[in-house]
N, C-alpha and C positions, 0 to 999 in steps of 0.2 A: 486523517492523512495517510496516504500509502508510502512508506519508505521504499526507495528503489536503489539498486547498485548497478553501476555500469558493467556489462560483461567485458570480457578481456578483448582487446583489438584483435587478436589470432581467432577468437570465438567468432566475433563479427565478421572478419574477413572470410572465415570459412562458410558462414551461412550465405555471403553474398557471392561467392567464387563463380557461380554460373551466371551472375547478373552484371551487365554492364552499367545500365541507367538506373539511378536510385532516387526515389523521392523521399525526403526526411519529414518526420512528423515529430514535433516536440510536445511539451506540456506545460502551460503557463501557470499551473497551481502546484500540485504535489513535487512534481519532477523539477520544477524551478526551484522550489524551497529546498529539495535535496541536492541540487547543483547536479542533476544528472540529465536534465532534458529541457533546460531554459535556453533563452537565446544564446547565451555564450557557449553552451555545450553544443548546441546544433550547430553553431558557426565552427566549433573545433571539429566536431566529427565531418563536417563539409569538406573542410579543409583536409583532414586526415584521409578521407575517402579519395579525394581527389589526387592526392599524393600517391594512392596506390592504384592509380589508372582507372578509377570509377568516374562516372559522370552523375553529378547531382543535378537532376533536372530542377528541383525547386525545394523549398522548405515551407512548412506551415506549422505554426505554434498556437493552437487553440487553446483558450483558457483551461478548458475541461475536456480533453479528447474522449473521455468515457462517455460523453453525452452526444447521442446522435446528431442532435441539431447543430452542434458547433462542428462535428467532423463534415457533416453536409455543407454548412457554410463555407469551411476551408476548402473543401474540395472543388465547390462551385467556382471559387476564384482562381483555381489551378487546373482547369479542365485540360488545357493543352499540355501541360507539364506531365499531368497523370497519364494521358494517353502515350505519351513519348517515354514512359517508364516501364521497367521490368519489375521493379519490387518497391515496395515500401518499407522503409526502415522506420520502427516507432520507437521513440525515446520516451517512453511512458510506463505505467505499471501495466500488468497483463490486462486490466479493464480498458484501457486506452487501445492496446494492440487488437483486442477482440472487436471494440466498437469500429476501428478502422476496417478491419476484415469485413465486418456486417455491412458497412456502409460504402464499400468499394464496388463501384460499377464497371470496372475495367479489368477485372480478372487478375490483379497483381499478386505476386507472392508477398505476403504481409509478415514481416520478421521483427522479432522484439531485440532491442539493442540493450535493454535493461533486465535485471532480474528483480521481481517483487519480493520483498522482505517480510514487512510486517506492517500493520496499522499502528499508529502513534499519536502521542500528544508531543506537541512542540512546546518546550518551556520559554521563559522569557529570554534566555540565553541563546536559544535557537537549537538547544540540544534535542534529541529524539528519544522518547520513552514509550515503551509498549505497556499499556496500562488497561487495556480491554481486550476480552477474547471473543466479543459479539457471540455470547452463548445463548442468547434469546430469553434469559431469565435473570433479570439484573436484580442484585440483591445490595445495591449501594446505600440504600437507606437503612439498612442494618449494619454496615461495615464503615461508617463514617467516610464513604466515598473513596474507599480503598478495595480494589477487587481482589478478593483472595484466589479467585480461580486463576487469574494471571499473574499476580505478584507472589503467591506463595508457589515455591518450586513443586510442591506435590499437589497444588490445587485444592488443599483442604478448605471445606466450606463452613466448618463449625470449631473453629479454635486451632491452636498450634500443635504440632505433633511432640513427642517426647525427646526429640533430638534439638530442639532449640536451646542453645546455651548463650546466656547473657545478651539476649536480644537478637542473636544472629542466627542465620539459617543453617540448618545441619548439612543441606547439599553444597552450599557456598558460604563459607565462614566470612566472606567480605560483604556479604548482603545482609540487610536487616530484614528479620523475620516479618512477614506481612501482618500476622495477627498481633505482633507486639506494637506495630504501628496502628493497627486498628484499635487496640485496647487504648493506647494513648490518645488518639484521636477523640473515641467515645468518651473518656475520661475527661478530656478538656471541654467537650460540650455537655457534660452532666448527663450522658446517655448510656452508662455502663449496664444497664438493664438489658440493653440490646443484646448483649453478649450472651445471654440466656436464651435468646430466641434461636430455635433450631431450623437450619435450613434443610429442606428435603434434598435427596440426591438429584442431580441434574437429569432433565428429560432430554436426552441426547438426540431424540427425534427432531428436536428443534434446530439441530445443527447439521442434519443430514442435507448434503449438498447434490445438485445446485438449488439455491433458494430462488423463489419467484415472488414478486410483489406486483400485483397488476391494479394499476390506478385509472388507467385509460377506460373512458366510458362511465366513470363513476359519477355521481352527482355530487 
């Protein structure tokens, strides 16, 4: 899931200062969970923009605006409103914003209402935790499903640094050392021998952006 944060009203108004008629796009998945782009937030944005003299032509909240098929379906249901719009304000992560732009046939200015923050795990309480860096070389089998690249402040792959004190991180004393957590998890599972396995330095070529994965046309 992608965590998003709403831009300030001042920033949104500045983006929209040259546009009168606005089409709103929300997100039924990640931004709904974050309470930044679901039905309630889109309705609030519509009310706010109207109070500022803007005309909201229509609203669409596809489940996953990052998927072209869902944006195309949402747009097909709102062709008249889109034709009457000057801009589309997208309340989703940057993936959704760019998907709207790529699938817009009306030449609208496509603008982001949110800031994309990080990919996250959502726990049973509904809290968000960044636990994966999408590095392209997963070693969770060696580390008890605790990612040291993400959860260690220094991204160390082969054990803790010398600054760890009483299980706490040298960089942030309120934070548990990732490698202490890894040790305890491996100990619990009877797999402490994995602590002796050396992980090679990361191949950073695997994180060169932008990534592409072409599945179309494959059998």
